[in-house]
N, C-alpha and C positions, 0 to 999 in steps of 0.2 A: 309314179316314179318307184321303180323297184331298187332296193338296196340290199346289201348284205352287211349284217352286223356281226362282228366277230370278237370273241375273247376266248383264248385258249382254254379248253380244247374244243369248243363247239362253235358252229357258225349258224346264225339265225337269219332267215329271210324276212325282210320288213317291206311293207308297202305303206306309203302315205295314203290314207283313205278319208272318205267323207268329204272330199273336195269337189266332187262333180255329182250331178243327179243321175247320170247314166252309168255309174259304176255297177258292175255286176258281181254277184256272189262268186262266179267262176273266177274273177280277177282276184278275190281275196283268198280263195281256197288254198292255194299252195303256200301261203305265208305262215310264218311262225308267230309274227306279231303284226298288228296294225296300228299305226300312229294316226290317230283320228283328229281331224281338224275340229277345233272346239270354239270357233267364233271369231277369232282374231282376223284371219285372212279369208276364211271360208267356214262353212258349217253352221248349223243351228240345232236346236233340240231335236227336230225331226230327223235330220241326217245322222246326228250322233246316235239317236235311238235305233235307227236302222242298222248301223254297223255293230253297235253294242249287242243288239238282240241276236244277230248272226253269230257273234263270238260266244255269247252265253249259251245259245242253243247247241252249238257244237262242242263247247268246251275249249275251243281254240279258234282263231289265233288269240294270243295274249293281247290285252288292250293297253295302248299307249296314248298319252296326250301329246298333241302337236300344236302347241301354242305359237303365236307369232306377234309381231308388232300389231297393234290395233289398226289395220290398214286393209280393209276389204276392197277398197277401190284399187289399190296397187297389188292385190293378192299377196301382201306380205313380202314382196320382193325388192322393197326399197327401205333404206334406213330412214326413219322419221324422227323428228325432233320430239323427244319425250323425256321427262325427268326420270331419274332412277326409281324413286318411289312410285310414280305413276306406272312405270313399266312393271315393277314388281306386283303392284296391285292387279294390273291387267293380266299378267301371267297367272297369278293366283286365281283370279275370277274365271279365266278360261279353263284352268284345270278343275276348278270346283264345279263348273257346269257339267263337264264330262263325268266327274266322279259321282254327281247327283244321278245322272242318267244311268251310269253303271250300277250304282247301288239299287236302283229301281228294278234292275234285271238280275239282282243277286250276284253281281260281278264287281270287280274292283280295277282301278287303273294301276298298272304295275310299272309303267315306263313314262318317261318324259323325253321328248325330242323336239327342240325348237325348229321352226319353220323358216326357210327363205333367209332374208337379210338378217334376221335375229340369230339364226344358226351361225352365219359367218361372223357377225359382230361379236357374239358371245365367245367365239373361238379366239379372238384377238383382243378383246376389251374386257377388263375385270368388272367394270361397272355393269356392263350388259349381262356378263356371266353371272354375277351375284344376283342381279334382278331375276333372272331366269331360275336359278337354283333355289333361292330363298322363297320366291313366289310359288314354285312347284312344291317344295317341301311343306310350306304353310298349308296347302290344300290337300296334298297327297301323302304326307308323312315322311318320316325319315327312311323308310324302306323303299322308297321309289328309286328306280334305276334310271340313270341318265344315259342318253344315247348321243354321241357326237363325233367330232373328228378324232382321229387316232392320237393327235398331239394338240397342244395349244392351251389357251387360258381356261377354257371350259373344263377340259380334262383335269387340269391341276387344281382348279377351284372346287370341283366336285370331290376330288379325293381329299382335299383339305377339310371339307365339310363332313367327311365320312360317308359320302354317297357312292354306291357301286356305280361303275361306269362301263358301258359297252362301246368299244371303238368301232367306228362305222366306215365302210368302203362302198362306193357306188358302182353298181353294175352298168348303169346306163349314163354315166357322165365321165368325161375326160378330166384328168387331173394335171395340175402343174407339178414340177419337181418337188416343191415344198409340201405337196399333199392337198393343197387347196383346189377347189373345183375351178375349171375353166368357165368364165362367165358365159351365160347363155347367149350373149350378144356376139360372141366370137365363133368363127367357123370351127366345126368339129367338136363343139362343147357337148352335143348330145350324141350318144351311141344308139343309133336307131336300128342297126342290123341285128336281128335276134341272135345269129350265130356268134357275132362278136360279143354281144352282151353276155351270152351264156359262158363263153370262154373267160370273160373277165370275172364273172361270178365264181367260176371254179378257181381261178387264181386267187381271188380274195379269200375264199374259204379255205 
């Protein structure tokens, strides 16, 4: 999934990475940062090491953590019943796993972007947002940059905690008037035409 992250005056191209075994380096090459699956919905030590090694070898893209609800069966695309402390611990553990791999390659994790249902829940629910932010900060430090929707609870909570925040727009997803993503189950949710996606990316940037 290609996305554009923007905070005046620069625009950064991001890709969610390490979610599939058939991802190629050519897919990663144009990106400014890669949000790497770190075990919650996808990813393991091997897949994390592959993406991190690529970033470290080239000096870019920047490395981001892409934690989710601990739900590999559902690929993190559904809200699951989990207490706030357990969710915080899960996010912290996922981020710590990626940080350990990054450190082994002389690199560090600079960004955090929640995945799937956790991304959407954290945008509207303070309990979920707090679990994400506190868990990420616990493992990645107070300099970690948060990536998320342009507006909402996650944005406000990050700023309240003194964390830098990058507002995100999707080049390959349709949005509702309030800025939320059209669910994948609805027609037109995915923008699959390359020309249309490129035009949207230019508008976002």
